[in-house]
N, CA, C and O of each residue as an XYZ file, in Angstrom:
364
protein
N      -5.376      9.952    -15.749
C      -5.267     11.310    -15.341
C      -6.112     11.563    -14.094
O      -5.740     12.394    -13.267
N      -7.219     10.879    -13.942
C      -8.112     11.121    -12.804
C      -7.447     10.824    -11.462
O      -7.822     11.416    -10.450
N      -6.478      9.927    -11.436
C      -5.829      9.585    -10.182
C      -4.956     10.721     -9.641
O      -4.522     10.667     -8.490
N      -4.695     11.748    -10.458
C      -3.890     12.890    -10.024
C      -4.736     14.045     -9.488
O      -4.182     15.041     -9.023
N      -6.044     13.934     -9.542
C      -6.927     15.005     -9.092
C      -7.257     14.851     -7.620
O      -7.395     13.731     -7.127
N      -7.387     15.982     -6.904
C      -7.843     15.868     -5.524
C      -9.347     15.602     -5.526
O      -9.969     15.587     -6.588
N      -9.924     15.396     -4.373
C     -11.325     14.983     -4.293
C     -12.289     16.009     -4.897
O     -13.227     15.640     -5.603
N     -12.059     17.286     -4.622
C     -12.937     18.316     -5.192
C     -12.770     18.408     -6.707
O     -13.749     18.554     -7.438
N     -11.536     18.323     -7.168
C     -11.288     18.363     -8.608
C     -11.941     17.177     -9.311
O     -12.515     17.336    -10.389
N     -11.860     15.996     -8.713
C     -12.459     14.816     -9.329
C     -13.954     15.002     -9.493
O     -14.496     14.696    -10.554
N     -14.628     15.492     -8.478
C     -16.074     15.709     -8.569
C     -16.399     16.675     -9.710
O     -17.340     16.440    -10.468
N     -15.633     17.751     -9.838
C     -15.874     18.737    -10.898
C     -15.621     18.149    -12.285
O     -16.396     18.387    -13.211
N     -14.541     17.383    -12.430
C     -14.219     16.782    -13.725
C     -15.253     15.727    -14.098
O     -15.642     15.630    -15.262
N     -15.700     14.942    -13.133
C     -16.728     13.933    -13.422
C     -18.016     14.584    -13.911
O     -18.690     14.038    -14.785
N     -18.364     15.732    -13.364
C     -19.559     16.446    -13.829
C     -19.383     16.866    -15.292
O     -20.325     16.786    -16.080
N     -18.194     17.306    -15.644
C     -17.926     17.704    -17.040
C     -17.921     16.491    -17.963
O     -18.433     16.559    -19.081
N     -17.347     15.387    -17.504
C     -17.351     14.157    -18.307
C     -18.786     13.689    -18.520
O     -19.160     13.300    -19.626
N     -19.580     13.729    -17.466
C     -20.984     13.340    -17.570
C     -21.676     14.136    -18.672
O     -22.382     13.567    -19.504
N     -21.472     15.447    -18.678
C     -22.117     16.301    -19.674
C     -21.611     16.033    -21.085
O     -22.338     16.257    -22.053
N     -20.380     15.558    -21.215
C     -19.791     15.301    -22.532
C     -20.204     13.949    -23.112
O     -20.128     13.748    -24.324
N     -20.637     13.031    -22.267
C     -21.018     11.696    -22.737
C     -22.404     11.696    -23.360
O     -23.274     12.484    -22.988
N     -22.584     10.816    -24.294
C     -23.919     10.577    -24.845
C     -24.775      9.938    -23.768
O     -24.246      9.364    -22.816
N     -26.095     10.028    -23.907
C     -26.953      9.327    -22.938
C     -26.559      7.847    -22.866
O     -26.373      7.194    -23.892
N     -26.441      7.350    -21.688
C     -26.015      5.983    -21.354
C     -24.583      5.674    -21.819
O     -24.211      4.505    -21.922
N     -23.777      6.709    -22.100
C     -22.367      6.505    -22.436
C     -21.614      5.971    -21.232
O     -22.067      6.133    -20.098
N     -20.471      5.337    -21.459
C     -19.707      4.730    -20.374
C     -18.348      5.413    -20.209
O     -17.797      5.999    -21.141
N     -17.840      5.309    -18.994
C     -16.514      5.798    -18.641
C     -15.801      4.687    -17.894
O     -16.350      4.103    -16.959
N     -14.585      4.400    -18.306
C     -13.728      3.449    -17.590
C     -12.499      4.214    -17.125
O     -11.913      4.983    -17.888
N     -12.112      4.003    -15.880
C     -10.927      4.675    -15.347
C     -10.345      3.836    -14.216
O     -10.965      2.887    -13.736
N      -9.150      4.208    -13.810
C      -8.461      3.524    -12.733
C      -7.909      4.566    -11.772
O      -7.334      5.568    -12.197
N      -8.084      4.328    -10.476
C      -7.516      5.187     -9.435
C      -6.751      4.305     -8.459
O      -6.927      3.087     -8.433
N      -5.901      4.936     -7.659
C      -5.149      4.175     -6.668
C      -6.015      3.914     -5.441
O      -6.777      4.781     -5.013
N      -5.892      2.721     -4.884
C      -6.646      2.378     -3.686
C      -5.833      2.730     -2.444
O      -4.630      2.477     -2.378
N      -6.503      3.307     -1.479
C      -5.852      3.638     -0.223
C      -6.513      4.829      0.430
O      -7.653      5.171      0.117
N      -5.785      5.464      1.349
C      -6.315      6.594      2.098
C      -5.407      7.804      1.912
O      -4.183      7.675      1.871
N      -6.019      8.978      1.800
C      -5.264     10.216      1.767
C      -4.724     10.581      0.401
O      -5.203     10.108     -0.630
N      -3.712     11.435      0.422
C      -3.061     11.919     -0.789
C      -1.549     11.867     -0.593
O      -1.058     11.784      0.533
N      -0.821     11.918     -1.704
C       0.638     11.868     -1.628
C       1.215     12.541     -2.870
O       0.659     12.428     -3.962
N       2.329     13.238     -2.696
C       3.108     13.743     -3.821
C       4.429     12.989     -3.800
O       5.123     12.957     -2.783
N       4.770     12.381     -4.939
C       6.058     11.694     -5.012
C       6.616     11.783     -6.423
O       5.926     12.161     -7.370
N       7.900     11.417     -6.530
C       8.612     11.519     -7.807
C       9.035     10.161     -8.352
O       9.858     10.089     -9.265
N       8.485      9.093     -7.805
C       8.847      7.763     -8.299
C       8.491      7.632     -9.785
O       7.572      8.289    -10.274
N       9.203      6.808    -10.463
C       9.035      6.462    -11.870
C       9.503      7.555    -12.826
O      10.390      7.308    -13.643
N       8.931      8.759    -12.747
C       9.259      9.787    -13.723
C      10.312     10.785    -13.251
O      10.858     11.536    -14.059
N      10.599     10.800    -11.953
C      11.551     11.757    -11.423
C      11.002     13.165    -11.302
O      11.752     14.105    -11.038
N       9.713     13.318    -11.489
C       9.036     14.607    -11.358
C       7.916     14.467    -10.334
O       7.252     13.432    -10.284
N       7.701     15.494     -9.520
C       6.650     15.370     -8.501
C       5.256     15.300     -9.129
O       4.900     16.085    -10.008
N       4.489     14.333     -8.642
C       3.095     14.167     -9.083
C       2.236     13.879     -7.863
O       2.669     13.192     -6.938
N       1.037     14.399     -7.864
C       0.106     14.164     -6.768
C      -0.763     12.948     -7.102
O      -1.185     12.747     -8.241
N      -1.007     12.158     -6.076
C      -1.912     11.017     -6.192
C      -2.935     11.110     -5.071
O      -2.589     11.396     -3.925
N      -4.171     10.871     -5.402
C      -5.240     10.793     -4.418
C      -5.666      9.338     -4.341
O      -5.918      8.700     -5.363
N      -5.743      8.822     -3.132
C      -6.109      7.423     -2.913
C      -7.581      7.333     -2.536
O      -8.114      8.218     -1.867
N      -8.226      6.271     -2.966
C      -9.665      6.098     -2.768
C      -9.982      4.731     -2.183
O      -9.251      3.761     -2.384
N     -11.066      4.682     -1.470
C     -11.700      3.434     -1.054
C     -12.982      3.307     -1.879
O     -13.529      4.316     -2.324
N     -13.466      2.084     -2.089
C     -14.639      1.895     -2.950
C     -15.881      2.701     -2.533
O     -16.516      3.321     -3.386
N     -16.232      2.706     -1.264
C     -17.480      3.374     -0.861
C     -17.451      4.888     -1.106
O     -18.398      5.407     -1.698
N     -16.416      5.620     -0.682
C     -16.395      7.058     -0.981
C     -16.317      7.361     -2.476
O     -16.901      8.339     -2.943
N     -15.600      6.527     -3.225
C     -15.524      6.721     -4.671
C     -16.897      6.528     -5.304
O     -17.297      7.298     -6.177
N     -17.609      5.510     -4.869
C     -18.963      5.265     -5.379
C     -19.864      6.475     -5.112
O     -20.668      6.853     -5.964
N     -19.729      7.074     -3.936
C     -20.538      8.245     -3.586
C     -20.254      9.408     -4.538
O     -21.182     10.073     -4.998
N     -18.982      9.655     -4.834
C     -18.616     10.737     -5.756
C     -19.153     10.450     -7.162
O     -19.683     11.343     -7.822
N     -19.017      9.227     -7.604
C     -19.506      8.853     -8.932
C     -21.017      9.006     -9.037
O     -21.523      9.543    -10.022
N     -21.718      8.549     -8.050
C     -23.180      8.675     -8.057
C     -23.598     10.140     -7.950
O     -24.599     10.546     -8.541
N     -22.837     10.929     -7.201
C     -23.114     12.358     -7.085
C     -22.964     13.095     -8.407
O     -23.565     14.150     -8.605
N     -22.161     12.542     -9.315
C     -21.984     13.119    -10.649
C     -22.960     12.501    -11.652
O     -22.796     12.658    -12.862
N     -23.969     11.803    -11.147
C     -25.047     11.219    -11.959
C     -24.578     10.069    -12.845
O     -24.985      9.951    -14.001
N     -23.715      9.226    -12.283
C     -23.317      8.002    -12.961
C     -23.916      6.803    -12.244
O     -24.031      6.793    -11.018
N     -24.299      5.786    -13.022
C     -24.656      4.487    -12.472
C     -23.363      3.674    -12.405
O     -22.690      3.489    -13.419
N     -23.022      3.199    -11.229
C     -21.789      2.438    -11.063
C     -22.035      1.001    -11.509
O     -22.848      0.290    -10.918
N     -21.333      0.581    -12.549
C     -21.450     -0.785    -13.052
C     -20.512     -1.720    -12.304
O     -20.868     -2.858    -11.998
N     -19.299     -1.226    -12.010
C     -18.367     -2.035    -11.225
C     -17.230     -1.169    -10.688
O     -16.813     -0.187    -11.302
N     -16.750     -1.578     -9.514
C     -15.507     -1.074     -8.947
C     -14.763     -2.319     -8.480
O     -15.153     -2.959     -7.504
N     -13.691     -2.652     -9.185
C     -12.959     -3.890     -8.905
C     -11.537     -3.574     -8.478
O     -10.899     -2.662     -9.003
N     -11.058     -4.338     -7.526
C      -9.674     -4.185     -7.052
C      -8.709     -4.885     -8.006
O      -8.985     -5.962     -8.535
N      -7.574     -4.233     -8.201
C      -6.492     -4.798     -9.001
C      -5.231     -4.670     -8.166
O      -4.847     -3.561     -7.792
N      -4.581     -5.786     -7.870
C      -3.388     -5.774     -7.031
C      -2.146     -5.735     -7.919
O      -1.960     -6.574     -8.801
N      -1.310     -4.746     -7.660
C      -0.077     -4.612     -8.430
C       1.141     -4.819     -7.562
O       1.033     -4.984     -6.347
N       2.294     -4.810     -8.190
C       3.546     -4.980     -7.458
C       3.844     -3.786     -6.562
O       4.375     -3.948     -5.463
N       3.504     -2.592     -7.025
C       3.816     -1.369     -6.293
C       2.625     -0.857     -5.497
O       2.780     -0.423     -4.355
N       1.439     -0.905     -6.091
C       0.256     -0.383     -5.416
C      -0.993     -1.111     -5.898
O      -0.973     -1.827     -6.899
N      -2.064     -0.911     -5.167
C      -3.353     -1.489     -5.540
C      -4.192     -0.413     -6.209
O      -4.082      0.770     -5.889
N      -5.019     -0.837     -7.130
C      -5.837      0.095     -7.902
C      -7.297     -0.326     -7.834
O      -7.629     -1.474     -7.537
N      -8.145      0.634     -8.117
C      -9.575      0.377     -8.277
C      -9.918      0.644     -9.743
O      -9.745      1.757    -10.239
N     -10.402     -0.381    -10.418
C     -10.816     -0.240    -11.796
C     -12.311      0.034    -11.805
O     -13.098     -0.729    -11.245
N     -12.691      1.127    -12.444
C     -14.045      1.649    -12.360
C     -14.706      1.606    -13.737
O     -14.093      1.940    -14.750
N     -15.954      1.192    -13.747
C     -16.769      1.252    -14.961
C     -18.113      1.845    -14.553
O     -18.814      1.301    -13.700
N     -18.459      2.971    -15.178
C     -19.713      3.659    -14.886
C     -20.438      3.987    -16.169
O     -19.847      4.039    -17.247
N     -21.743      4.208    -16.027
C     -22.577      4.603    -17.165
C     -23.301      5.890    -16.797
O     -23.774      6.045    -15.671
N     -23.384      6.797    -17.737
C     -24.150      8.018    -17.504
C     -25.590      7.641    -17.232
O     -26.216      6.917    -18.007
N     -26.107      8.139    -16.125
C     -27.495      7.834    -15.763
C     -28.425      8.430    -16.812
O     -28.217      9.545    -17.290
N     -29.438      7.675    -17.152
C     -30.397      8.116    -18.189
C     -31.269      9.239    -17.696
O     -32.125      9.726    -18.435
């Protein structure tokens, strides 16, 4: 679900997730790798927004929401590339 949020929305949702996690709780998520945003109807036939991320700006947003970044790994797919994220709530 996080890959459908714009940059401001992601920062706000991450702050809420941070508050909902137990101390040192973890969050795993996947976002699309790239630049900018796009609305398309591929796969489901309904328009959906996607926000693309690069590792460094994503790390900045995650750290800004008080997460310790454990890993951001690239995953190459047939259609698009993804960033697999693992973070821990900062103590």
